[in-house]
N, C-alpha and C positions, 0 to 999 in steps of 0.2 A: 130520787133523781129521775126515775122513770115517769113518775106522776107529774113532776114539774115540766118534763119535756112534752108530755102529752097535752099539758095545758097551753103550752106555748104554740103548738101546731093546731089546736082546736079551731075550727072555723065557725063562723056564725051562719044563720040560715040563709043569708044572701050569698054565701060562698067566699066572702072577703075574710082574710086572716085577721083574728083578734090581736090587739096590742099585748105585748108581753108585760105581765105584772112584775116589774123589776123592784127589787128591794134595795134601798140605798145602803152602800157600804158604811159601816160604823167606824168612826175614828175616836176611840176613847182617849188616846194620847193627846189629842187636840185639847180636850177639856182638862186634862191634867196640866198641860203646858199653860193654858189660860188661866187656871187657878193659881199656879206658881207666879205668873206675871202679876196677877192681881194682888197676891200677898206681898210681893216686893213693892209695888206701887203704894200700897197701904202703908207699909213700914216707912217708905221714903216720905210720904205725906205726913205721918205722925212725927217723924223726926224733925222735918222742916217747921212743924206747927209748935212743937214743944220744946225744942233746943233754944234756949235764950241766948246762945252765943252768936246766933245769926243776927241779932239786933234788928229785927224788922222795923222798929220805929226809926232807926236811922236810915234804913232803906227807903221807907216811905217818905221821909224828910227830904232825901237827896234825888229820888227818881225823877222828879220834875224840876230840879234846881236849875236856874237860869244859866249857870256856867255849864251844867252837863248838857242842856239842850243845845246851847251854842257849840259845845264840842261835837254833838251829833252832826249839826249842820256843817261844821268844818270837815268832819270825817267823810260825809257824803260828797262834799265838794271836791275833796282830794281823790275820791274814788271816781267820780264822773270824769274829771279832767284827766286823770291818769289813764283811764280806760279809752278815752277819746284819742289821746296822743298815741297810746299803744296800738289801737286798731288801725289808725291811719298808717303808722310805720309798718305795722305787720302786713297790711295789704301790699304796700310797696315792696317789702321784703319778699312775700310770697311770689309776686310777679317777677321779681329779679331772679328768684331761684329757679323759676320756670323758664327764664329767657334763654335764648341761644348764644348770648353773649357771655363768654367765660368770665370776663371781669365782673359783670353783674352777678353771676352765680356765685363766684368765690367771695365777693364782697358780702353777699347776703349770708353765706356760710360762716364767714369770720364774725359777722355781727352776732349771729345766733350763738356761735361757740363762745364768745367772750362774755355776753351778758347772761347766758345760761350758766357758764362755768364760774362765776364769781357770786358770792352771796349778796343778797339785796341790802343787807345791813351795811356791808363794806361799801357798796356803790353809794348808799345814802351819805355815809361819812364823807366819801370823796367829794360829792356834789355840795356838801356843806362846807368844805374847805377849799373849793375851787377858787374862791377870792384870795386865798393865800398864795396859790400858784400864779394866778393871773390877777393882780390887783386892778389893773387897767387894761381895757381892751381897745385897741386903736385900729382904725381902718385907714389905709392909705396905699401908696405905691411901694412895692417890695424894694427895699434899700433906698427909698426916696422919701419924699415929703409926706407927712402925716395929714390926712384929710380931716378926720374928727375922731374923738375918743370918748369914752365914758367909763365910769367906775363899775367894776363888776359887782360890788356889793349892792349898789343901787338897782342895778338891772336884775340880778339873781338874788332876790331875798330868800328867806328860809321857806316860804311857802312855795314859791316856784322852783326852788332847788328840790324840794320834796316831790312835787308833781313830775319834774324832769327825771328824778331818780326812779320813781315808781313806774313811770311810763316807759322809759328805755328798757328796764329790766323786763317788764311784762310784754314788750313788743317781741321779744325773742321767743317767748313761749307761744304767743299768738300767731307768730309767723309760721311755725310748724303746724299749728292747728289749721290755719288757712290753706297751707300747702296740701295738707292731707285731704281737706275738703275739695280742692280744685282737682286733685288727682283722682278723687272718687267718681268723677263725672266721666263717662266713657268717651274715648277719643272720637268715636263715630258720631257723637252729637255735634261736635265742632266741625268735622268734615262734612256732615249733611248741611249745616248752616252755611259753610263756605261755598258748597256747590249750588246754594240758592242765591249766592252773590251778596251775603251779609258781610259787613265789615268787622274787623276783629274786636274793636270796642263794643259793638253792638252785640256780637256773639258772646262776649264776656258778661255783659250786664243782662242780656235777655235770655241766654241759653244756659251758660255754665253756672254763674253765681246763684240763680234761683234753685237749682239742683243741688249745688254744693252747700247751701245753707242748712240743709237737713243734717249734714255732717258737722257743720261749723258751729251751730247754735248751742248744742248741749255743752260741749266743753268750754266755750266762750262764757256761757252763764256760770260754770263752775269757777272760771278764772276771775269773773266779776266779784263773785262771793268771796274768793280768796283774797282779792284786791282790797275788799272792804276790811278784812282782818289784818292784812299786811300794813295798813296805814297806822297801825299801833307801833310801827318801828321808826316813824319819822322823828322820834326823839333823837335819833342819830344825826339829824341835820345840823342843828336841832330846831324842830318845829313843835311848839308847846301848846297848841290850841285844840288838838284832837281829843277824842273822847277818852282814850286810854290815859293820856297824860293828865287830863283834868281830874278824872277819878283818882288816880294815884296821888295827885296833890291833895284832894280833899281827905284821902285816907291817911296821908302823913300828917295832916292837920288835925284830924280827929282821933288818931291812934286806933281807928276801927277799919282795917283793911278789907275784912270779909264783906260787910254789907256794901261797901263801895265797888268791890269786884263784882258783886251780884248786880249792882246797878249797871255797870258797864255790860255785863253779860246779857242782861235783859234787853238793852238797847240794840246790842249786835244781833240777838236773836230775832227781835222785831224786824229790823231792816233786812235781815237775811230771809225771813219768811216772805216778805213782800217781793224780794227779788226772785225768789223760788216760784211764786205765783206767776209773776211776769214771764219767767223763763218757760213755765209750763205752756202758757198760752202761745208764745212764740214758736215753741216746738210743735205745738198742735197745728199751728197755721202752716208751717213748712213741711209737715208730715202728711199732708193730705195725699191720698192716693197711694201711700207707701206704708205708713204706720197702721197696723191692724186695729188700733184703738180709735183711729179717725176715719169713718166711712167716707169713701170717695163720693162726690156728688154725681147723681144719676140724671141724665137728660130725659125729661118727661116724654118728649116726643120719640126719642130712641126707644124708651121702654115700651111705649104703645105699639111702635113698629115691630119690636121684637115679639111682643105678645100676639100681634096679628100674624106673624110668620111661624108660629108654632105648628099650625096646620094639623094634619093627622097624628103627629107625634103626641099632641097634648090629649087626643082622644083615649089614649092608652092610660093616662093618668086619672087617679081618683078625682072626680069633680069635673072633668072635662076641660075644654079650652076656656071656658068662662072663668073658672076658679083660677087657672093658671095666669090668665091675663090680668085678673084682679089683684093677684098677688104681686105681679111685676109692676103694675101701676102704683100700688100702695108703697112698694119699696122705692119707686121713683119719687114719690112725694117726700 
Protein backbone atom coordinates (compact mmCIF):
# COMPACT_ATOMS: atom_id res chain seq x y z
CA UNK A 1 0.00 0.00 0.00
CA UNK A 2 2.83 2.37 0.92
CA UNK A 3 4.77 1.60 -2.23
CA UNK A 4 1.71 2.21 -4.41
CA UNK A 5 1.07 5.55 -2.71
CA UNK A 6 4.65 6.57 -3.27
CA UNK A 7 4.34 5.81 -6.95
CA UNK A 8 1.27 7.96 -7.32
CA UNK A 9 2.89 11.07 -5.87
CA UNK A 10 6.24 10.60 -7.58
CA UNK A 11 7.06 13.57 -9.77
CA UNK A 12 9.00 13.72 -13.01
CA UNK A 13 12.12 15.78 -13.58
CA UNK A 14 10.06 18.72 -14.75
CA UNK A 15 8.16 18.84 -11.46
CA UNK A 16 4.77 17.86 -12.97
CA UNK A 17 2.96 14.91 -11.29
CA UNK A 18 2.90 11.65 -13.19
CA UNK A 19 -0.33 9.91 -14.09
CA UNK A 20 -1.57 7.21 -11.74
CA UNK A 21 -1.08 3.72 -13.14
CA UNK A 22 -4.63 2.54 -12.46
CA UNK A 23 -5.49 -1.14 -12.75
CA UNK A 24 -8.96 -1.82 -14.18
CA UNK A 25 -11.40 -3.53 -11.84
CA UNK A 26 -12.04 -7.10 -12.87
CA UNK A 27 -15.61 -8.35 -13.30
CA UNK A 28 -15.50 -12.14 -13.49
CA UNK A 29 -19.27 -12.53 -13.05
CA UNK A 30 -19.85 -10.63 -16.27
CA UNK A 31 -18.05 -13.40 -18.14
CA UNK A 32 -20.07 -16.01 -16.27
CA UNK A 33 -23.33 -14.28 -17.17
CA UNK A 34 -22.25 -13.92 -20.81
CA UNK A 35 -21.36 -17.64 -20.95
CA UNK A 36 -24.77 -18.62 -19.53
CA UNK A 37 -26.57 -16.44 -22.08
CA UNK A 38 -24.52 -17.90 -24.94
CA UNK A 39 -25.36 -21.43 -23.82
CA UNK A 40 -29.08 -20.60 -23.68
CA UNK A 41 -28.94 -19.01 -27.16
CA UNK A 42 -27.10 -22.04 -28.56
CA UNK A 43 -29.71 -24.40 -27.09
CA UNK A 44 -32.54 -22.29 -28.53
CA UNK A 45 -30.94 -22.25 -32.00
CA UNK A 46 -30.37 -26.00 -31.85
CA UNK A 47 -34.00 -26.56 -30.87
CA UNK A 48 -35.30 -24.37 -33.69
CA UNK A 49 -33.05 -26.09 -36.23
CA UNK A 50 -33.66 -29.71 -35.24
CA UNK A 51 -37.28 -29.79 -34.07
CA UNK A 52 -39.38 -30.94 -37.03
CA UNK A 53 -42.62 -29.82 -35.38
CA UNK A 54 -41.87 -26.23 -36.36
CA UNK A 55 -42.45 -27.19 -40.03
CA UNK A 56 -40.02 -24.70 -41.50
CA UNK A 57 -41.01 -25.72 -45.02
CA UNK A 58 -44.54 -24.45 -44.36
CA UNK A 59 -43.12 -21.29 -42.80
CA UNK A 60 -41.02 -20.58 -45.91
CA UNK A 61 -43.99 -21.33 -48.15
CA UNK A 62 -46.31 -18.79 -46.51
CA UNK A 63 -43.95 -16.05 -45.29
CA UNK A 64 -44.34 -14.20 -48.61
CA UNK A 65 -47.76 -15.52 -49.52
CA UNK A 66 -49.85 -12.93 -51.35
CA UNK A 67 -52.65 -13.12 -48.78
CA UNK A 68 -50.19 -12.67 -45.90
CA UNK A 69 -48.52 -9.68 -47.54
CA UNK A 70 -51.93 -8.17 -48.25
CA UNK A 71 -52.81 -8.73 -44.60
CA UNK A 72 -49.67 -6.83 -43.57
CA UNK A 73 -50.77 -3.93 -45.77
CA UNK A 74 -54.25 -3.82 -44.23
CA UNK A 75 -52.73 -4.01 -40.74
CA UNK A 76 -50.44 -1.06 -41.47
CA UNK A 77 -53.33 0.92 -42.93
CA UNK A 78 -55.45 0.25 -39.85
CA UNK A 79 -52.57 1.33 -37.60
CA UNK A 80 -51.84 4.57 -39.47
CA UNK A 81 -55.47 5.72 -39.81
CA UNK A 82 -56.32 4.82 -36.23
CA UNK A 83 -53.30 6.67 -34.87
CA UNK A 84 -54.03 9.75 -37.00
CA UNK A 85 -57.59 9.84 -35.68
CA UNK A 86 -56.38 9.23 -32.11
CA UNK A 87 -53.71 11.97 -32.27
CA UNK A 88 -56.13 14.58 -33.60
CA UNK A 89 -58.68 13.78 -30.91
CA UNK A 90 -56.02 13.56 -28.20
CA UNK A 91 -54.64 17.03 -28.98
CA UNK A 92 -58.15 18.45 -28.81
CA UNK A 93 -58.89 16.61 -25.56
CA UNK A 94 -55.60 17.74 -23.99
CA UNK A 95 -56.37 21.38 -24.81
CA UNK A 96 -59.89 20.99 -23.44
CA UNK A 97 -58.48 19.50 -20.23
CA UNK A 98 -56.23 22.56 -19.86
CA UNK A 99 -59.06 24.99 -20.60
CA UNK A 100 -60.55 27.38 -18.04
CA UNK A 101 -64.01 26.38 -19.24
CA UNK A 102 -65.38 23.76 -16.78
CA UNK A 103 -67.64 22.25 -19.47
CA UNK A 104 -64.62 21.54 -21.69
CA UNK A 105 -62.62 20.16 -18.76
CA UNK A 106 -65.31 17.77 -17.56
CA UNK A 107 -66.22 16.69 -21.10
CA UNK A 108 -62.59 15.75 -21.72
CA UNK A 109 -62.42 13.95 -18.38
CA UNK A 110 -65.59 11.95 -19.15
CA UNK A 111 -64.24 10.94 -22.57
CA UNK A 112 -60.99 9.67 -21.06
CA UNK A 113 -62.84 7.92 -18.22
CA UNK A 114 -65.23 6.10 -20.54
CA UNK A 115 -62.85 4.94 -23.26
CA UNK A 116 -60.11 3.93 -20.83
CA UNK A 117 -62.58 2.18 -18.58
CA UNK A 118 -64.07 -0.19 -21.16
CA UNK A 119 -62.17 -2.95 -23.01
CA UNK A 120 -61.18 -2.22 -26.59
CA UNK A 121 -62.62 -5.58 -27.67
CA UNK A 122 -66.03 -4.56 -26.29
CA UNK A 123 -65.83 -1.22 -28.07
CA UNK A 124 -64.99 -2.92 -31.37
CA UNK A 125 -67.99 -5.21 -31.00
CA UNK A 126 -70.20 -2.17 -30.36
CA UNK A 127 -68.98 -0.34 -33.47
CA UNK A 128 -69.53 -3.51 -35.47
CA UNK A 129 -73.16 -3.61 -34.26
CA UNK A 130 -73.90 0.11 -34.52
CA UNK A 131 -75.87 -0.55 -37.72
CA UNK A 132 -78.22 -2.72 -35.65
CA UNK A 133 -78.93 0.18 -33.29
CA UNK A 134 -79.19 2.79 -36.04
CA UNK A 135 -80.04 1.15 -39.40
CA UNK A 136 -80.58 4.57 -40.96
CA UNK A 137 -79.13 7.97 -40.08
CA UNK A 138 -81.30 10.92 -41.06
CA UNK A 139 -80.55 14.64 -40.98
CA UNK A 140 -83.38 17.08 -40.68
CA UNK A 141 -85.27 19.52 -38.47
CA UNK A 142 -86.00 18.13 -34.96
CA UNK A 143 -89.64 16.95 -34.87
CA UNK A 144 -89.91 18.27 -38.42
CA UNK A 145 -89.23 17.22 -42.00
CA UNK A 146 -86.31 14.99 -42.91
CA UNK A 147 -83.75 16.59 -45.24
CA UNK A 148 -81.74 13.54 -46.25
CA UNK A 149 -80.76 10.12 -44.90
CA UNK A 150 -78.38 7.28 -45.61
CA UNK A 151 -77.95 3.66 -44.56
CA UNK A 152 -75.50 3.17 -41.71
CA UNK A 153 -74.14 -0.07 -43.17
CA UNK A 154 -73.15 1.73 -46.37
CA UNK A 155 -71.42 4.55 -44.52
CA UNK A 156 -69.77 2.56 -41.72
CA UNK A 157 -68.46 -0.68 -43.19
CA UNK A 158 -66.30 -3.11 -41.22
CA UNK A 159 -63.03 -1.36 -42.10
CA UNK A 160 -64.11 2.10 -40.98
CA UNK A 161 -65.82 0.65 -37.92
CA UNK A 162 -62.47 -0.92 -36.97
CA UNK A 163 -60.63 2.38 -37.53
CA UNK A 164 -63.22 4.26 -35.49
CA UNK A 165 -63.15 1.78 -32.63
CA UNK A 166 -59.35 1.66 -32.43
CA UNK A 167 -58.93 5.42 -32.84
CA UNK A 168 -61.48 6.45 -30.22
CA UNK A 169 -60.07 4.02 -27.68
CA UNK A 170 -56.49 5.14 -28.30
CA UNK A 171 -57.39 8.84 -28.11
CA UNK A 172 -58.15 8.48 -24.40
CA UNK A 173 -54.65 7.20 -23.65
CA UNK A 174 -52.90 9.70 -25.90
CA UNK A 175 -54.88 12.56 -24.36
CA UNK A 176 -53.29 11.86 -20.99
CA UNK A 177 -49.86 11.57 -22.60
CA UNK A 178 -50.26 14.92 -24.37
CA UNK A 179 -51.60 16.54 -21.20
CA UNK A 180 -48.55 15.35 -19.28
CA UNK A 181 -46.28 16.72 -22.00
CA UNK A 182 -47.96 20.12 -21.94
CA UNK A 183 -47.76 20.30 -18.15
CA UNK A 184 -44.04 19.43 -18.26
CA UNK A 185 -43.28 22.84 -19.82
CA UNK A 186 -42.68 25.47 -17.17
CA UNK A 187 -45.38 28.11 -16.90
CA UNK A 188 -42.71 30.78 -17.06
CA UNK A 189 -42.11 29.96 -20.73
CA UNK A 190 -45.68 30.96 -21.58
CA UNK A 191 -45.56 34.05 -19.38
CA UNK A 192 -42.34 35.22 -21.02
CA UNK A 193 -43.84 34.74 -24.49
CA UNK A 194 -46.97 36.65 -23.48
CA UNK A 195 -44.78 39.47 -22.17
CA UNK A 196 -43.23 39.69 -25.64
CA UNK A 197 -46.70 40.07 -27.16
CA UNK A 198 -47.01 36.63 -28.77
CA UNK A 199 -50.50 35.27 -29.42
CA UNK A 200 -51.78 32.14 -27.70
CA UNK A 201 -51.72 29.92 -30.78
CA UNK A 202 -48.19 31.01 -31.67
CA UNK A 203 -47.04 30.41 -28.11
CA UNK A 204 -48.46 26.88 -28.24
CA UNK A 205 -46.92 25.95 -31.59
CA UNK A 206 -43.58 27.76 -31.24
CA UNK A 207 -42.84 27.61 -27.51
CA UNK A 208 -44.82 24.94 -25.66
CA UNK A 209 -45.20 22.06 -28.12
CA UNK A 210 -41.53 21.87 -29.23
CA UNK A 211 -40.50 21.47 -25.60
CA UNK A 212 -43.37 19.13 -24.76
CA UNK A 213 -42.51 16.79 -27.64
CA UNK A 214 -39.54 15.47 -25.70
CA UNK A 215 -42.00 14.06 -23.18
CA UNK A 216 -44.73 13.16 -25.68
CA UNK A 217 -42.74 11.23 -28.30
CA UNK A 218 -41.51 8.18 -26.31
CA UNK A 219 -44.90 7.05 -24.94
CA UNK A 220 -46.60 7.92 -28.23
CA UNK A 221 -44.14 5.65 -30.02
CA UNK A 222 -44.95 2.88 -27.57
CA UNK A 223 -48.67 3.41 -28.14
CA UNK A 224 -48.14 3.21 -31.92
CA UNK A 225 -46.38 -0.14 -31.54
CA UNK A 226 -49.17 -1.26 -29.23
CA UNK A 227 -51.76 -0.16 -31.80
CA UNK A 228 -50.04 -2.30 -34.44
CA UNK A 229 -50.62 -5.37 -32.28
CA UNK A 230 -54.09 -4.28 -31.12
CA UNK A 231 -55.27 -4.49 -34.73
CA UNK A 232 -55.32 -8.26 -34.22
CA UNK A 233 -58.61 -7.73 -32.32
CA UNK A 234 -60.55 -6.28 -35.25
CA UNK A 235 -62.12 -9.70 -35.77
CA UNK A 236 -64.66 -8.42 -33.24
CA UNK A 237 -66.06 -5.91 -35.78
CA UNK A 238 -65.67 -8.20 -37.80
CA UNK A 239 -62.87 -7.18 -40.16
CA UNK A 240 -61.24 -10.21 -41.76
CA UNK A 241 -58.35 -8.89 -43.86
CA UNK A 242 -55.75 -8.13 -41.19
CA UNK A 243 -52.61 -10.19 -40.69
CA UNK A 244 -53.75 -12.18 -37.66
CA UNK A 245 -57.02 -13.28 -39.22
CA UNK A 246 -55.34 -14.25 -42.51
CA UNK A 247 -52.70 -16.39 -40.82
CA UNK A 248 -55.31 -18.02 -38.57
CA UNK A 249 -57.38 -18.85 -41.66
CA UNK A 250 -54.37 -20.43 -43.36
CA UNK A 251 -53.60 -22.37 -40.18
CA UNK A 252 -57.13 -23.76 -40.06
CA UNK A 253 -56.86 -24.74 -43.70
CA UNK A 254 -53.49 -26.54 -43.34
CA UNK A 255 -54.00 -27.81 -39.76
CA UNK A 256 -50.54 -26.41 -38.95
CA UNK A 257 -51.01 -23.49 -36.52
CA UNK A 258 -47.42 -23.19 -35.28
CA UNK A 259 -45.66 -22.22 -38.55
CA UNK A 260 -48.44 -19.77 -39.43
CA UNK A 261 -48.21 -18.19 -35.98
CA UNK A 262 -44.49 -17.78 -36.57
CA UNK A 263 -45.21 -16.17 -39.92
CA UNK A 264 -47.44 -13.58 -38.21
CA UNK A 265 -44.89 -13.06 -35.43
CA UNK A 266 -42.11 -12.48 -37.97
CA UNK A 267 -44.05 -9.77 -39.78
CA UNK A 268 -45.07 -8.08 -36.52
CA UNK A 269 -41.44 -8.11 -35.35
CA UNK A 270 -40.24 -6.67 -38.65
CA UNK A 271 -42.72 -3.79 -38.66
CA UNK A 272 -42.18 -3.14 -34.95
CA UNK A 273 -38.41 -2.97 -35.47
CA UNK A 274 -38.85 -0.36 -38.21
CA UNK A 275 -41.13 1.69 -35.97
CA UNK A 276 -38.61 1.50 -33.13
CA UNK A 277 -35.85 2.83 -35.40
CA UNK A 278 -38.07 5.73 -36.45
CA UNK A 279 -38.96 6.43 -32.82
CA UNK A 280 -35.26 6.50 -31.91
CA UNK A 281 -34.46 9.20 -34.45
CA UNK A 282 -37.49 11.29 -33.50
CA UNK A 283 -36.51 11.11 -29.82
CA UNK A 284 -32.96 12.04 -30.79
CA UNK A 285 -34.20 15.08 -32.69
CA UNK A 286 -36.38 16.42 -29.88
CA UNK A 287 -33.80 15.53 -27.22
CA UNK A 288 -31.16 17.96 -28.45
CA UNK A 289 -29.70 19.96 -25.62
CA UNK A 290 -31.45 17.86 -22.97
CA UNK A 291 -30.57 14.22 -23.57
CA UNK A 292 -27.00 13.45 -22.52
CA UNK A 293 -26.65 11.09 -25.47
CA UNK A 294 -27.30 13.93 -27.92
CA UNK A 295 -24.63 16.66 -27.76
CA UNK A 296 -25.97 20.16 -28.07
CA UNK A 297 -24.72 22.07 -31.12
CA UNK A 298 -21.93 24.55 -30.33
CA UNK A 299 -21.67 27.86 -32.11
CA UNK A 300 -18.15 28.11 -33.58
CA UNK A 301 -17.97 31.90 -33.16
CA UNK A 302 -19.03 31.65 -29.53
CA UNK A 303 -16.44 28.94 -28.92
CA UNK A 304 -13.67 31.11 -30.36
CA UNK A 305 -14.81 34.07 -28.25
CA UNK A 306 -14.79 31.91 -25.14
CA UNK A 307 -11.31 30.65 -26.00
CA UNK A 308 -10.02 34.18 -26.47
CA UNK A 309 -11.55 35.25 -23.17
CA UNK A 310 -9.73 32.66 -21.09
CA UNK A 311 -6.83 35.08 -20.56
CA UNK A 312 -4.50 34.52 -17.61
CA UNK A 313 -6.63 31.70 -16.22
CA UNK A 314 -5.55 29.46 -19.08
CA UNK A 315 -1.88 30.15 -18.35
CA UNK A 316 -2.13 28.01 -15.23
CA UNK A 317 -3.31 25.05 -17.25
CA UNK A 318 -0.85 22.60 -18.80
CA UNK A 319 -0.33 23.56 -22.41
CA UNK A 320 -1.23 27.23 -21.98
CA UNK A 321 -4.00 29.20 -23.69
CA UNK A 322 -3.24 27.84 -27.15
CA UNK A 323 -4.04 24.27 -26.16
CA UNK A 324 -7.20 25.28 -24.30
CA UNK A 325 -8.41 27.37 -27.24
CA UNK A 326 -7.69 24.54 -29.65
CA UNK A 327 -9.71 22.12 -27.53
CA UNK A 328 -12.70 24.45 -27.48
CA UNK A 329 -12.51 25.06 -31.22
CA UNK A 330 -12.37 21.34 -31.92
CA UNK A 331 -15.40 20.73 -29.72
CA UNK A 332 -17.24 23.48 -31.60
CA UNK A 333 -16.68 21.63 -34.85
